[in-house]
N, C-alpha and C positions, 0 to 999 in steps of 0.2 A: 476773453474777459479780463480787463485789467483792473487789480484791485490796488488802491493805494493805502498808505498806512493811516491816514487821516480817517478814511472810512472805516477802517477796521477798529480803530480806537473809539470812534464814535458810536459804532455798533456795539462793541463791548461795553462801553459806559452805558448806554441804553438797556442792555441786557441786565447788567449788574443792578441798576436802578429798579428795572421791573421786577427781578427775582428778590431783591431786597425788600421791596414793598410787599410783595406777596408773602414773604416769610412773616411779616408782621400782621398780615390779615388772619382773621379767625379761619378755622378749618371749615367751619359750618356743617353742612350735612353729611360731608365726606367723612368726618371724624366719627361722628354718632354711628353711621352705618359700619364703619370699619371696627369700631369697638364692640358693638353688637355681634357682629360676624365673628371675630375672634374669641369673644367670650363664649360662644357656643362650644368650641373645641377645648375649653378648660372644664366643661362639666364632667361629672362622674359618668362612667360608661352606660349605666342604666338610664340616664337622662339625655345623653349624648344622641342615642338613637332617636328618640322623639324629636328633639330639636334640629338635628341635622337633616331630617326629612323636611322641616319647615324652615330651612336656613335662609332662603330668600325672603320670606315673609318677615322673619326676625331682623334681617339686614334693612329691607326697604322701608319697614315701618318704624325704625329707630328714631326717625325725625318727626313722627306725628306729634309729640308734646311741643315741639318747636313751631309746628304749623298751627297748633292751637293757642299758642302763647299769647298773641295779641288780640284773638278773636273770642276766647272764652274767658269769662270774668273768673278770677281766682287761679288762673293757670301760671301766671308769671311768678308769683312767689315761691312755686315749686321748683324753680329752676336755680336757686342760689341761696345761699345763707351769707350774710355779712357779719362774719365771726368777730371782726373788730368791735362792732357795736356790742355784742354779747360779752366781749372780753371787758368792757367798761363796767358791766355788772357784776362781773365776778373777780376782777383782778385784786380786789382787796381781801378775798378769801384765801385760807391756807391751801385749799384745793380747788383748782379751776375745774368746774363742772357744770356744763349745760344741762338742763333738765332733760332726762332720758325720754320721758313720755310726753305726749301732747298735753294731757290734763295738767301736769305739772308745769309745763312751759307756759300755758294759759294763765295759770294761777300766778306764776312768778312775773310775767310780763304783759299780759293781756293779748287777746287775739289780734287786735289792730297792730300792736307793736310787731308781733311775730310776722304777720302778713307784710309789714313795710319792710322788714329786714331779712326776710327769707325763711322758708319753712322746709328746704329740701330733705333734711335728716329725718323729720317727723313724717313727711309725706312718703320716703322711702319705707318707713315701717307700715303705714296704711297700705301701701302697694304690695308689700310682702304679705300682709294678712289677707288681702284680697286675692292674691295669686294662690296662697295656701287654700283658701276656699274654693276656688275654681278647680284646683286639682283634686279636692274631695269630691266635687260634683262632676268630675271627668269632663268638664266643659272645654273642649279643645280650642273653640273660637276665643273664648275669654282667657284661657291659659296664653294663648299667642299674643293677644292684644296687651295683656298685662305684662307679659315678659318683655315684649318689645319696648314698651313704655318704662318699665323698671330699668331696663338696660340704658335707657337714655338718662334717667335721673342719677343712677349710680356712676355711669361713666362721665358725667359733667366734670368732676374735679380732674380728670385726666384730659379733658377736652378744652382747649382754649377758644371755645367757640361762643361762650356767652359772656356778654360785656358785664363788667362789674356794676353792682347797683349803687354802691356809694364807694367803699374803699377796697372791697374784696368781692369777687364774684366766683362763679363756678368755673 
């Protein structure tokens, strides 16, 4: 088989183009699954044993929130926070501080505003509370469901898979 230089250059150019475009595309489900999987191995030994037994569940179900995102009302704002919008509210204050608790945030901005610009930090608090309650009840099914979802929401800032809502996304 004879290979000429023009064919090699054309093939090389196409590969660079293909991989260059792929690098700019979001990681999507792969990154969420990978983050959840790796997170299990960072747990304290007393938790690692439980979660390692269910490693495949935690990995495979890391994408459930994305699967619900366009089908379940109210799910989309749980995936991001447009911090630039909140910055406009606080940039005149001496200390930049977004309200820590949901009730304080609603009082400061209204729920409609929060929903429009993302609620991920407050939703993570809600999920943590629900997970704690599931552990108290020893409800394995709920612990696993909530853990997989919580890993998704916490892992989003590390994951370039959610498009920005306005100027910044998760």
